[in-house]
VODREN-420472 format. One record per residue: z, x, y of N, C-alpha, C, O, CB in turn; residue in one letter; residue number from 0. Coordinates in pm, whole numbers, plus 50000, padded with zeros to 5 digits. Atoms other than C-alpha are relative to their C-alpha. Glycine has a CB too. Layout:
nw, nu, nv, caw, cau, cav, cw, cu, cv, ow, ou, ov, cbw, cbu, cbv, resn, resi
Z, X, Y, Z, X, Y, Z, X, Y, Z, X, Y, Z, X, Y, A, NUM .
...
//
This chain:
nw, nu, nv, caw, cau, cav, cw, cu, cv, ow, ou, ov, cbw, cbu, cbv, resn, resi
50000, 50083, 49880, 50000, 50000, 50000, 50000, 50087, 50125, 50034, 50205, 50120, 50121, 49906, 50000, M, 0 .
49995, 49934, 49869, 49966, 50093, 50366, 50116, 49942, 50080, 50131, 49821, 50093, 49866, 49983, 50076, N, 1 .
49882, 50037, 49922, 50281, 50087, 50578, 49978, 50045, 50144, 49951, 50162, 50168, 50130, 50063, 49940, M, 2 .
50016, 49967, 49859, 50254, 50073, 50958, 50132, 49974, 50071, 50184, 49862, 50071, 49885, 49917, 50064, L, 3 .
49878, 50013, 49920, 50561, 50139, 51171, 49962, 50013, 50147, 49892, 50107, 50186, 50107, 50106, 49960, A, 4 .
50034, 50005, 49859, 50536, 50052, 51540, 50127, 50019, 50081, 50228, 49952, 50056, 49930, 49866, 50037, V, 5 .
49884, 49976, 49915, 50775, 50185, 51803, 49959, 50009, 50146, 49850, 50055, 50178, 50073, 50126, 49957, G, 6 .
50026, 49989, 49857, 50797, 50163, 52179, 50007, 50145, 50045, 49932, 50186, 50135, 50098, 49916, 50079, A, 7 .
49974, 49864, 49956, 50918, 50524, 52208, 50010, 50095, 49881, 50039, 50051, 49770, 50130, 50006, 50084, H, 8 .
49969, 49904, 50105, 50934, 50845, 52006, 50148, 49988, 49960, 50235, 49980, 50046, 49969, 50144, 50048, P, 9 .
49872, 50008, 50072, 51237, 50822, 51770, 50048, 49859, 49971, 50145, 49843, 49896, 50105, 50070, 50078, D, 10 .
49965, 50138, 50037, 51257, 50439, 51760, 49978, 49977, 49851, 50064, 49923, 49781, 49917, 49899, 50083, D, 11 .
50038, 50024, 50139, 51079, 50432, 51424, 50096, 50070, 49904, 50139, 50012, 49805, 49856, 50047, 49974, I, 12 .
49914, 49922, 50089, 51293, 50705, 51271, 50136, 49932, 49982, 50186, 49920, 49871, 50018, 50142, 50054, E, 13 .
49869, 50065, 50009, 51618, 50529, 51355, 49989, 49867, 49925, 50071, 49838, 49839, 50058, 49976, 50141, Y, 14 .
50006, 50137, 50052, 51500, 50180, 51261, 49955, 49987, 49857, 50007, 49904, 49783, 49911, 49922, 50083, G, 15 .
50055, 50019, 50135, 51302, 50231, 50941, 49960, 50132, 49935, 49881, 50132, 49841, 49881, 49908, 50005, C, 16 .
50037, 49870, 50057, 51279, 50604, 50868, 50030, 50012, 49852, 49951, 50070, 49778, 50072, 50108, 50073, G, 17 .
49967, 49995, 50142, 51454, 50567, 50535, 49903, 49922, 49914, 49863, 49968, 49807, 50138, 49950, 49977, G, 18 .
50097, 50083, 50073, 51223, 50287, 50422, 49864, 50069, 49993, 49796, 50062, 49891, 49987, 49863, 50066, A, 19 .
50130, 49932, 49999, 50918, 50490, 50524, 50000, 50117, 49904, 49903, 50136, 49829, 49965, 50047, 50140, L, 20 .
49991, 49888, 50094, 51033, 50799, 50334, 49999, 49949, 49856, 49931, 50005, 49770, 50127, 50083, 50027, V, 21 .
49996, 50056, 50134, 51112, 50587, 50031, 49864, 49948, 49955, 49825, 49967, 49840, 50101, 49890, 49993, G, 22 .
50132, 50052, 50038, 50773, 50416, 50039, 49901, 50114, 49977, 49817, 50106, 49887, 49946, 49905, 50110, S, 23 .
50088, 49884, 50021, 50598, 50751, 50075, 50029, 50064, 49865, 49937, 50108, 49796, 50017, 50104, 50113, R, 24 .
49964, 49946, 50131, 50789, 50875, 49770, 49937, 49919, 49887, 49910, 49972, 49779, 50152, 50003, 49984, D, 25 .
50060, 50087, 50101, 50643, 50579, 49581, 49847, 50004, 50002, 49781, 49934, 49926, 50047, 49858, 50019, Q, 26 .
50145, 49982, 49997, 50289, 50684, 49675, 49927, 49915, 50103, 49804, 49916, 50107, 49944, 49969, 49867, G, 27 .
50064, 50080, 49897, 50226, 50446, 49964, 49966, 50086, 50122, 50026, 50192, 50141, 50091, 49882, 50042, H, 28 .
50040, 49927, 49879, 50057, 50560, 50287, 50078, 49949, 50120, 50100, 49828, 50134, 49847, 49986, 50024, E, 29 .
49920, 50033, 49882, 50256, 50568, 50611, 49923, 50036, 50126, 49868, 50146, 50138, 50137, 50074, 49995, V, 30 .
50065, 49980, 49872, 50111, 50530, 50959, 50098, 49962, 50111, 50181, 49873, 50092, 49868, 49917, 50011, F, 31 .
49911, 50026, 49887, 50287, 50533, 51297, 49917, 49964, 50124, 49813, 50024, 50150, 50089, 50123, 50029, L, 32 .
50052, 50031, 49867, 50200, 50368, 51628, 50115, 50013, 50098, 50212, 49937, 50090, 49935, 49857, 50006, L, 33 .
49898, 49977, 49899, 50408, 50499, 51918, 49938, 49966, 50136, 49840, 50030, 50177, 50055, 50149, 49996, V, 34 .
50069, 50059, 49885, 50332, 50309, 52237, 50014, 50079, 50129, 49933, 50061, 50220, 50049, 49862, 50022, C, 35 .
49983, 49914, 49883, 50465, 50560, 52493, 50037, 50139, 49954, 50064, 50161, 49835, 50109, 49943, 50096, T, 36 .
49956, 49864, 50032, 50547, 50929, 52507, 50141, 50026, 50050, 50182, 50141, 50063, 49903, 50102, 50061, R, 37 .
49860, 49986, 49966, 50903, 50863, 52619, 50027, 50073, 50130, 50124, 50147, 50142, 50070, 50070, 49891, G, 38 .
49991, 49925, 49874, 50850, 50989, 52973, 50132, 49979, 50073, 50179, 50070, 50142, 49887, 49961, 50090, E, 39 .
49875, 50028, 49928, 51166, 50824, 53105, 50118, 50077, 49941, 50222, 50090, 50005, 50030, 49851, 49997, A, 40 .
49890, 49930, 50066, 51378, 51023, 52859, 49979, 50148, 49983, 50062, 50216, 49923, 50024, 49940, 49869, G, 41 .
50026, 49858, 50015, 51219, 51365, 52880, 49856, 50035, 50031, 49777, 49949, 50069, 50034, 50044, 49860, G, 42 .
50134, 49952, 49971, 50909, 51576, 52923, 49905, 49948, 49891, 49929, 49973, 49773, 49996, 50155, 50008, E, 43 .
50083, 50066, 50102, 50623, 51387, 52750, 49936, 50094, 49899, 49922, 50057, 49782, 49892, 49922, 50067, P, 44 .
50061, 49908, 50097, 50460, 51693, 52594, 50102, 50045, 49895, 50068, 50063, 49778, 49941, 50123, 50072, R, 45 .
49895, 49965, 50095, 50791, 51792, 52437, 50025, 49884, 49904, 50038, 49905, 49783, 50131, 50036, 50073, I, 46 .
49972, 50116, 50086, 50850, 51441, 52308, 49886, 49973, 49903, 49908, 49930, 49790, 50026, 49876, 50087, R, 47 .
50113, 50015, 50090, 50501, 51425, 52164, 50006, 50102, 49887, 49981, 50069, 49771, 49867, 50014, 50077, E, 48 .
49987, 49896, 50103, 50554, 51755, 51982, 50112, 49967, 49902, 50098, 49987, 49781, 50027, 50137, 50067, T, 49 .
49889, 50040, 50087, 50889, 51630, 51850, 49958, 49887, 49906, 49995, 49886, 49789, 50121, 49956, 50084, E, 50 .
50045, 50111, 50084, 50725, 51311, 51724, 49908, 50049, 49889, 49916, 50000, 49776, 49927, 49894, 50084, Q, 51 .
50090, 49945, 50101, 50459, 51509, 51543, 50079, 50072, 49890, 50047, 50059, 49772, 49900, 50097, 50064, E, 52 .
49916, 49933, 50100, 50725, 51722, 51373, 50074, 49899, 49914, 50085, 49916, 49792, 50100, 50094, 50068, A, 53 .
49931, 50105, 50074, 50918, 51411, 51276, 49907, 49930, 49902, 49945, 49900, 49789, 50062, 49899, 50096, S, 54 .
50098, 50068, 50086, 50605, 51247, 51136, 49973, 50080, 49873, 49952, 50023, 49766, 49870, 49976, 50075, A, 55 .
50021, 49917, 50120, 50556, 51542, 50902, 50116, 49984, 49903, 50094, 49982, 49781, 49984, 50148, 50039, R, 56 .
49884, 50020, 50086, 50909, 51495, 50769, 49992, 49864, 49931, 50025, 49851, 49813, 50130, 50010, 50080, I, 57 .
50014, 50135, 50058, 50843, 51123, 50716, 49884, 49992, 49901, 49879, 49900, 49820, 49979, 49899, 50110, L, 58 .
50119, 50005, 50086, 50517, 51204, 50538, 49893, 49908, 50053, 49811, 49858, 49976, 50039, 49956, 49864, G, 59 .
50099, 50091, 49941, 50310, 50999, 50781, 49861, 50062, 49995, 49843, 50182, 50014, 50038, 49967, 50146, A, 60 .
50139, 49955, 50009, 49935, 51023, 50741, 49940, 50019, 50138, 49859, 50109, 50159, 49917, 49901, 49920, K, 61 .
50060, 49994, 49866, 49854, 50961, 51109, 50093, 49935, 50101, 50164, 49839, 50070, 49861, 49929, 50002, E, 62 .
49931, 50062, 49887, 50016, 50889, 51445, 49895, 49946, 50096, 49803, 50019, 50135, 50095, 50101, 50072, I, 63 .
50080, 50058, 49893, 49844, 50652, 51685, 50089, 49994, 50125, 50206, 49955, 50117, 49946, 49857, 49961, F, 64 .
49924, 50000, 49875, 49954, 50685, 52049, 49950, 49892, 50093, 49829, 49873, 50109, 49992, 50136, 50068, W, 65 .
50036, 50095, 49897, 49961, 50410, 52306, 49985, 50069, 50135, 50030, 50182, 50151, 50104, 49889, 50009, G, 66 .
50024, 49940, 49869, 49860, 50471, 52668, 50107, 49966, 50103, 50091, 49999, 50221, 49867, 49957, 50051, P, 67 .
49907, 50061, 49905, 50167, 50312, 52825, 50109, 50098, 50043, 50136, 50198, 49977, 50062, 49876, 49940, F, 68 .
49893, 49918, 49944, 50445, 50459, 53035, 50136, 49942, 49960, 50157, 49821, 49966, 49988, 50009, 50155, H, 69 .
49864, 50038, 50038, 50806, 50450, 52915, 50065, 49917, 50110, 50062, 49953, 50228, 50084, 50125, 49970, D, 70 .
49935, 50103, 49916, 50995, 50153, 53069, 49901, 49906, 50067, 49941, 49813, 50137, 50085, 50066, 50106, T, 71 .
50101, 50086, 49938, 50663, 49996, 53177, 49898, 49951, 49898, 49781, 49931, 49933, 49928, 50075, 50112, H, 72 .
50091, 50057, 50100, 50510, 49870, 52852, 49965, 49858, 50045, 50054, 49776, 50069, 50065, 49999, 49856, V, 73 .
50040, 50127, 49938, 50306, 49571, 52972, 50001, 49882, 49904, 49968, 49897, 49786, 49862, 50014, 50060, P, 74 .
50012, 50122, 50078, 50331, 49218, 52848, 49853, 49956, 49998, 49778, 49980, 50092, 50090, 49888, 50059, K, 75 .
50131, 50064, 50002, 50015, 49045, 52734, 49894, 50070, 49918, 49924, 50145, 49825, 49952, 49986, 50136, G, 76 .
50115, 49971, 50083, 49669, 49119, 52607, 49981, 50149, 49973, 49941, 50186, 49863, 49877, 49944, 50063, K, 77 .
50026, 49857, 50019, 49650, 49497, 52659, 50083, 50056, 49885, 50031, 50133, 49804, 50031, 50076, 50129, E, 78 .
49914, 49953, 50108, 49944, 49562, 52427, 49960, 49937, 49867, 49957, 50005, 49764, 50147, 49968, 50031, L, 79 .
50044, 50067, 50123, 49830, 49304, 52173, 49871, 50063, 49948, 49856, 50084, 49828, 49979, 49849, 50025, I, 80 .
50126, 49938, 50040, 49482, 49458, 52173, 50023, 50137, 49937, 49958, 50172, 49838, 49907, 50014, 50121, D, 81 .
49968, 49869, 50058, 49628, 49804, 52108, 50047, 49983, 49856, 49998, 50051, 49766, 50108, 50073, 50083, L, 82 .
49946, 50019, 50134, 49824, 49679, 51808, 49894, 49948, 49905, 49885, 49994, 49791, 50118, 49904, 50004, M, 83 .
50104, 50055, 50087, 49535, 49477, 51670, 49896, 50106, 49964, 49846, 50107, 49852, 49931, 49880, 50068, E, 84 .
50095, 49894, 50030, 49304, 49778, 51697, 50051, 50094, 49893, 49976, 50134, 49804, 49969, 50078, 50125, G, 85 .
49941, 49914, 50102, 49541, 49995, 51495, 50009, 49925, 49867, 49983, 49984, 49762, 50140, 50048, 50043, V, 86 .
49993, 50080, 50122, 49592, 49714, 51244, 49864, 49995, 49931, 49857, 50003, 49808, 50049, 49857, 50031, I, 87 .
50134, 50001, 50060, 49214, 49695, 51191, 49969, 50133, 49931, 49905, 50134, 49826, 49893, 49971, 50106, R, 88 .
50025, 49870, 50061, 49203, 50067, 51118, 50086, 50024, 49876, 50038, 50075, 49775, 50025, 50111, 50101, Q, 89 .
49905, 49969, 50107, 49511, 50087, 50896, 49996, 49899, 49886, 50015, 49935, 49770, 50140, 50007, 50056, V, 90 .
49996, 50109, 50098, 49485, 49750, 50718, 50136, 50000, 49927, 50141, 50013, 49805, 49884, 50014, 49898, R, 91 .
49867, 49986, 50060, 49862, 49748, 50660, 50040, 49882, 49914, 50001, 49768, 49940, 50103, 50019, 50109, P, 92 .
49937, 50102, 50081, 50043, 49557, 50389, 50138, 49965, 50055, 50185, 49852, 50040, 50011, 50046, 49854, D, 93 .
49870, 50019, 49936, 50376, 49600, 50572, 49993, 50054, 50142, 49932, 50158, 50167, 50114, 50069, 49920, F, 94 .
49982, 49951, 49864, 50451, 49632, 50943, 50148, 49994, 50035, 50215, 49894, 50011, 49915, 49917, 50101, I, 95 .
49864, 49992, 49947, 50785, 49743, 51087, 49991, 50016, 50151, 49908, 50093, 50201, 50081, 50119, 49935, F, 96 .
50011, 49997, 49853, 50849, 49690, 51459, 50136, 49974, 50064, 50224, 49913, 50002, 49896, 49896, 50050, V, 97 .
49877, 50024, 49925, 51125, 49686, 51722, 50039, 49852, 50000, 49953, 49764, 50001, 49983, 50049, 50143, N, 98 .
49944, 50135, 49995, 51351, 49379, 51725, 49996, 49946, 50144, 50005, 50022, 50240, 50144, 50000, 49946, Y, 99 .
50022, 50062, 49869, 51312, 49132, 52012, 50126, 49987, 50086, 50116, 49990, 50209, 49940, 49865, 49981, W, 100 .
49878, 50017, 49920, 51678, 49089, 52117, 50060, 50138, 50024, 50134, 50190, 49941, 50104, 49905, 49928, D, 101 .
49968, 49860, 49975, 51736, 49424, 52280, 50020, 50020, 50149, 49957, 49952, 50230, 49888, 50093, 49946, D, 102 .
49974, 49975, 49858, 51868, 49562, 52606, 49891, 50085, 50066, 49889, 50097, 50188, 50133, 50068, 50017, T, 103 .
50111, 49923, 49942, 51558, 49782, 52650, 49877, 49911, 50012, 49834, 49850, 49914, 49969, 50125, 49915, H, 104 .
50112, 50091, 49974, 51269, 49595, 52807, 49876, 50034, 49918, 49802, 49944, 49879, 49965, 50003, 50147, Q, 105 .
50118, 49964, 50080, 51003, 49793, 52617, 50012, 49947, 49858, 49913, 49904, 49799, 49981, 50151, 49999, D, 106 .
49979, 50051, 50135, 51157, 49693, 52284, 49973, 49849, 49996, 49908, 49799, 49904, 50143, 50030, 49951, H, 107 .
50023, 50145, 49995, 51158, 49325, 52384, 49851, 49968, 50012, 49800, 49881, 49943, 50077, 49938, 50117, R, 108 .
50143, 50025, 49977, 50799, 49340, 52508, 49918, 50027, 49875, 49830, 49949, 49840, 49949, 50086, 50115, T, 109 .
50074, 49965, 50121, 50672, 49512, 52195, 50021, 49897, 49890, 49926, 49860, 49820, 50042, 50138, 49950, L, 110 .
49971, 50099, 50103, 50844, 49265, 51966, 49924, 49870, 50025, 49871, 49810, 49931, 50149, 49972, 49994, A, 111 .
50071, 50124, 49968, 50693, 48968, 52147, 49850, 50014, 49975, 49787, 49923, 49922, 50026, 49960, 50146, Q, 112 .
50142, 49978, 50025, 50344, 49118, 52135, 49970, 50004, 49852, 49864, 49958, 49808, 49954, 50130, 50066, A, 113 .
50021, 49990, 50144, 50386, 49185, 51765, 49986, 49865, 49934, 49915, 49851, 49834, 50115, 50076, 49936, A, 114 .
50012, 50135, 50059, 50427, 48815, 51693, 49856, 49953, 50000, 49811, 49886, 49907, 50089, 49900, 50075, L, 115 .
50141, 50037, 49994, 50068, 48765, 51806, 49914, 50097, 49920, 49827, 50055, 49843, 49952, 49996, 50145, A, 116 .
50089, 49900, 50060, 49916, 49092, 51684, 50009, 50004, 49847, 49913, 50041, 49781, 50033, 50135, 50055, A, 117 .
49980, 49990, 50145, 50060, 49067, 51330, 49986, 49865, 49930, 50031, 49851, 49816, 50136, 50058, 49971, T, 118 .
49996, 50137, 50053, 49991, 48698, 51271, 49928, 49984, 49866, 49952, 49886, 49795, 49936, 49905, 50100, R, 119 .
50069, 50008, 50129, 49765, 48768, 50971, 50052, 50101, 49899, 49993, 50118, 49792, 49851, 50020, 50020, Y, 120 .
49944, 49898, 50090, 49982, 49038, 50812, 50107, 49934, 49912, 50193, 49863, 49964, 50060, 50119, 50082, I, 121 .
49909, 50073, 50089, 50176, 48920, 50505, 50147, 50038, 50013, 50234, 49954, 49993, 49959, 50020, 49860, P, 122 .
49862, 49954, 49993, 50489, 49130, 50559, 50026, 50067, 50134, 49970, 50173, 50163, 50032, 50096, 49883, N, 123 .
49967, 49947, 49868, 50633, 49188, 50906, 50151, 49997, 50015, 50214, 49891, 50003, 49929, 49918, 50116, V, 124 .
49856, 49988, 49995, 50987, 49314, 50951, 50043, 50063, 50133, 49987, 50164, 50175, 50052, 50084, 49882, L, 125 .
49939, 49941, 49882, 51191, 49375, 51267, 50106, 50100, 49955, 50183, 50073, 49863, 50062, 49891, 50091, F, 126 .
49894, 49904, 50023, 51408, 49688, 51266, 50089, 50010, 50123, 50052, 49967, 50232, 49943, 50138, 49964, Y, 127 .
49904, 49987, 49890, 51711, 49767, 51480, 49999, 50141, 50058, 49957, 50237, 49993, 50140, 49964, 49952, E, 128 .
49971, 49873, 49936, 51788, 50045, 51726, 50141, 49990, 50058, 50201, 49883, 50053, 49893, 50036, 50111, T, 129 .
49865, 50009, 49943, 52118, 50134, 51895, 50013, 49901, 50116, 50124, 49862, 50151, 50044, 50135, 50046, P, 130 .
49994, 50096, 49889, 52025, 49900, 52182, 49972, 49857, 49957, 49965, 49768, 50042, 49902, 50040, 50108, T, 131 .
50021, 50136, 50049, 51960, 49596, 51960, 50126, 49917, 50013, 50238, 49969, 50005, 49953, 50002, 49854, S, 132 .
49890, 50094, 49991, 52178, 49289, 52001, 49983, 49890, 49896, 49871, 49852, 49862, 50010, 49939, 50142, Q, 133 .
50003, 50117, 50089, 52271, 49010, 51757, 49904, 50020, 49883, 49830, 49929, 49845, 49959, 49875, 50079, N, 134 .
50089, 49967, 50111, 52088, 49181, 51473, 50070, 49967, 49869, 50170, 50030, 49835, 49958, 50149, 50004, F, 135 .
49938, 50048, 50124, 52167, 49002, 51145, 49899, 50011, 49887, 49822, 49917, 49866, 50051, 49853, 50015, S, 136 .
50104, 49978, 50101, 51960, 49145, 50858, 50006, 49897, 49887, 50113, 49852, 49847, 50012, 50139, 49943, P, 137 .
50010, 50078, 50124, 51838, 48930, 50572, 49936, 50080, 49887, 49940, 50039, 49771, 49918, 49873, 50025, Q, 138 .
50066, 49915, 50099, 51651, 49210, 50395, 50060, 50140, 50013, 50078, 50191, 50123, 49844, 50003, 50021, I, 139 .
49941, 49866, 50001, 51799, 49545, 50293, 49915, 50093, 49913, 49859, 50052, 49811, 50146, 49995, 49948, Y, 140 .
50067, 49895, 50078, 51640, 49868, 50171, 50102, 50108, 49970, 50164, 50163, 50061, 49875, 50058, 50076, V, 141 .
49909, 49893, 50042, 51851, 50114, 49972, 49941, 50134, 50044, 49830, 50169, 50003, 50025, 49997, 49845, D, 142 .
50052, 49872, 49949, 51814, 50450, 50149, 50084, 50119, 49953, 50083, 50224, 50016, 49995, 49997, 50153, V, 143 .
49916, 49890, 50050, 52054, 50662, 49943, 49917, 50125, 49970, 49963, 50236, 49995, 50074, 49956, 49874, A, 144 .
50084, 49886, 50036, 51766, 50883, 49826, 49921, 50055, 50117, 49864, 50164, 50108, 49904, 49960, 49890, A, 145 .
50087, 49959, 49888, 51596, 50906, 50166, 50075, 50024, 50130, 50014, 50066, 50228, 49896, 49896, 50022, S, 146 .
49928, 49990, 49873, 51875, 50915, 50425, 49997, 50142, 50058, 49980, 50158, 50179, 50144, 49955, 49981, L, 147 .
49999, 49864, 49948, 51889, 51294, 50451, 49871, 50032, 50073, 49873, 50096, 50179, 50023, 50101, 49887, D, 148 .
50128, 49973, 49934, 51519, 51309, 50535, 49983, 49915, 50126, 49923, 49959, 50223, 49884, 49976, 49904, R, 149 .
50000, 50082, 49878, 51554, 51020, 50780, 50078, 50072, 50111, 50032, 50080, 50224, 50062, 49860, 49972, K, 150 .
49920, 49930, 49900, 51828, 51215, 50957, 49932, 50128, 50046, 49943, 50165, 50164, 50139, 50032, 49944, L, 151 .
50078, 49883, 49959, 51612, 51529, 50954, 49890, 49960, 50097, 49862, 50032, 50193, 49940, 50070, 49877, D, 152 .
50105, 50049, 49908, 51336, 51326, 51119, 50058, 49970, 50138, 49995, 49997, 50240, 49932, 49874, 49942, A, 153 .
49934, 50022, 49871, 51580, 51219, 51388, 50034, 50132, 50068, 50020, 50145, 50189, 50127, 49917, 49980, L, 154 .
49968, 49869, 49942, 51691, 51580, 51437, 49877, 50067, 50059, 49888, 50147, 50152, 50062, 50090, 49894, R, 155 .
50123, 49943, 49946, 51327, 51671, 51497, 49979, 49962, 50147, 49910, 50032, 50221, 49881, 49956, 49918, A, 156 .
50004, 50041, 49859, 51363, 51480, 51825, 50115, 50069, 50073, 50207, 50004, 50124, 50008, 49843, 50015, H, 157 .
49884, 49921, 49957, 51587, 51761, 51944, 50043, 49970, 50143, 50161, 49979, 50174, 49969, 50147, 49987, A, 158 .
49966, 50026, 49860, 51570, 51671, 52314, 50078, 49870, 50016, 50134, 49845, 50123, 49875, 49995, 50084, S, 159 .
49939, 50132, 49989, 51712, 51326, 52237, 50128, 49983, 49919, 50197, 49882, 49933, 49901, 49897, 49956, Q, 160 .
49893, 50018, 50098, 51979, 51388, 51974, 50134, 49963, 50065, 50208, 49881, 50010, 50016, 50125, 49919, V, 161 .
49870, 50026, 49935, 52274, 51384, 52216, 49991, 49898, 50113, 50089, 49876, 50184, 50057, 50130, 50054, M, 162 .
50017, 50097, 49891, 52133, 51123, 52456, 50035, 49859, 49953, 49949, 49771, 49945, 49856, 50003, 50054, K, 163 .
49955, 50129, 50052, 52341, 50833, 52325, 50086, 49924, 50099, 50124, 49810, 50073, 50077, 50021, 49872, T, 164 .
49907, 50058, 49901, 52550, 50761, 52636, 50141, 49981, 49944, 50221, 49906, 50000, 49947, 49866, 50048, N, 165 .
49865, 49997, 50055, 52855, 50814, 52414, 50037, 50147, 49986, 49979, 50219, 49905, 50010, 49922, 49860, I, 166 .
49969, 49858, 49993, 53018, 51148, 52484, 50036, 50056, 49862, 50123, 50004, 49792, 50114, 50025, 50098, E, 167 .
49969, 49930, 50123, 53017, 51383, 52187, 49947, 49936, 49873, 49974, 49986, 49764, 50144, 50012, 49988, G, 168 .
50051, 50070, 50118, 52836, 51140, 51953, 49848, 50009, 49998, 49782, 49967, 50093, 50046, 49852, 49998, L, 169 .
50145, 49983, 50010, 52485, 51219, 51834, 49934, 49877, 49937, 49999, 49796, 49872, 49967, 50125, 49919, S, 170 .
50076, 50109, 50061, 52213, 50977, 51730, 50001, 50012, 49847, 49992, 49912, 49776, 49854, 49999, 50052, I, 171 .
49993, 49978, 50145, 52232, 51135, 51383, 50128, 49941, 49944, 50127, 49878, 49838, 49991, 50150, 49966, V, 172 .
49873, 50058, 50044, 52598, 51037, 51352, 49996, 49848, 50004, 50048, 49782, 49914, 50115, 50052, 50086, E, 173 .
50011, 50145, 49989, 52522, 50685, 51471, 49915, 49944, 49886, 49950, 49843, 49826, 49940, 49959, 50136, I, 174 .
50089, 50047, 50107, 52237, 50648, 51221, 50070, 50006, 49864, 50054, 49916, 49782, 49872, 50084, 49997, A, 175 .
49928, 49990, 50128, 52455, 50771, 50934, 50105, 49889, 49988, 50118, 49827, 49882, 50069, 50139, 49987, R, 176 .
49899, 50106, 50003, 52735, 50529, 51028, 49936, 49864, 49978, 49988, 49780, 49905, 50082, 50000, 50130, A, 177 .
50067, 50128, 50016, 52490, 50242, 51055, 49948, 49980, 49857, 49952, 49870, 49804, 49884, 49989, 50100, N, 178 .
50046, 50009, 50139, 52345, 50322, 50712, 50115, 49962, 49907, 50095, 49886, 49812, 49938, 50133, 49955, A, 179 .
49883, 50038, 50080, 52694, 50298, 50567, 50034, 49853, 50021, 50061, 49781, 49925, 50120, 50088, 50037, T, 180 .
49968, 50140, 49969, 52759, 49967, 50745, 49901, 49904, 49936, 49941, 49806, 49874, 50003, 49979, 50150, F, 181 .
50100, 50088, 50062, 52431, 49811, 50635, 50006, 50007, 49848, 49978, 49909, 49780, 49858, 50038, 50049, R, 182 .
49982, 49991, 50144, 52492, 49943, 50286, 50111, 49911, 49951, 50097, 49843, 49849, 50027, 50143, 49960, G, 183 .
49890, 50089, 50036, 52826, 49763, 50272, 49954, 49856, 50000, 49986, 49779, 49909, 50119, 50019, 50095, I, 184 .
50051, 50138, 49994, 52654, 49443, 50382, 49908, 49969, 49882, 49912, 49860, 49827, 49925, 49977, 50131, Q, 185 .
50096, 50021, 50108, 52383, 49490, 50117, 50054, 50032, 49863, 49982, 50021, 49764, 49879, 50081, 50025, G, 186 .
49931, 49970, 50126, 52634, 49593, 49847, 49942, 50122, 49930, 49934, 50129, 49808, 49992, 49880, 49907, R, 187 .
50037, 49870, 50052, 52498, 49944, 49808, 50068, 50104, 50090, 50135, 50068, 50187, 49842, 50020, 49997, V, 188 .
49931, 49897, 49922, 52619, 50278, 49943, 49939, 50018, 50138, 50011, 50026, 50237, 49996, 50132, 49926, K, 189 .
50071, 49974, 49875, 52353, 50328, 50213, 49876, 49912, 50008, 49803, 49898, 49910, 49960, 50150, 50011, L, 190 .
50114, 50091, 49987, 52091, 50089, 50349, 49949, 49995, 50143, 50019, 50032, 50237, 50039, 49860, 49953, A, 191 .
50055, 50047, 49873, 51863, 49990, 50632, 49985, 49849, 49990, 49954, 49796, 49883, 49864, 50069, 50034, E, 192 .
50013, 50144, 49998, 51857, 49626, 50735, 49882, 49956, 50086, 49848, 50021, 50184, 50127, 49936, 50051, G, 193 .
50117, 50051, 49929, 51561, 49420, 50853, 50008, 49848, 50014, 50065, 49778, 49930, 49871, 50040, 49926, F, 194 .
50014, 50144, 49979, 51496, 49075, 50996, 49852, 49964, 49989, 49770, 50019, 50063, 50059, 49956, 50140, M, 195 .
50142, 50025, 50026, 51171, 48924, 50869, 49938, 49900, 50096, 50000, 49800, 50133, 49982, 49950, 49860, P, 196 .
50089, 50102, 49945, 50898, 48751, 51060, 49936, 49926, 49884, 49933, 49803, 49880, 49890, 50062, 50095, V, 197 .
50051, 50052, 50127, 50731, 48704, 50720, 50030, 50103, 49893, 50027, 50223, 49918, 49845, 49969, 50008, R, 198 .
49976, 49911, 50112, 50813, 48848, 50381, 49956, 49927, 49873, 50014, 49825, 49837, 50150, 50043, 49991, F, 199 .
50054, 50064, 50118, 50612, 48764, 50069, 50050, 50068, 49873, 50054, 50191, 49865, 49849, 49999, 50004, F, 200 .
49965, 49951, 50133, 50734, 48801, 49712, 49892, 49953, 49904, 49865, 49834, 49892, 50143, 49951, 49954, I, 201 .
50106, 50035, 50096, 50458, 48815, 49451, 50048, 50031, 49860, 50089, 50144, 49831, 49869, 50077, 50031, R, 202 .
49956, 49982, 50138, 50545, 48765, 49085, 49878, 50018, 49908, 49894, 50035, 49788, 50085, 49879, 49954, F, 203 .
//
């Protein structure tokens, strides 16, 4: 299968679904990334692009697609939907992972809303969480016990962002590890990622 993960910024994907992507790659599926900005509001864009490329190699991604938008100014409407639909036509994904809509970051909200239109013909569409998500109540869990270390390595590849959590002395890697434990408890496994589905098909 083809797996497409969509993020508003470099490192969104790694935090939200990095474990699921590594696990799917281990099973022989192809992984593709669409990153809509180069994270200009959080650092130098060339550095953030290089970090994303290094992270993608850890995830085993086949290709990164880049959006043309500026961090904090991802536009609502047709331009964003067209970008996503164009990548979807190229990748032909079986699964799409994307930022959750109830979020304190405007780019995450905008991307999630556009995804509802752009992914309307995709059988499996799952929202993932980030540290700025609100009211996130997963119904689907992925066991990431075998992939968490590589997910955390992918987050570490975003070296300019690791300590930018607005919590003194706490790194994004520590937050991701704690969240994996929490979602694992909810899912009755040791470590997990949680997702909220737009659509999720089970084929017997």
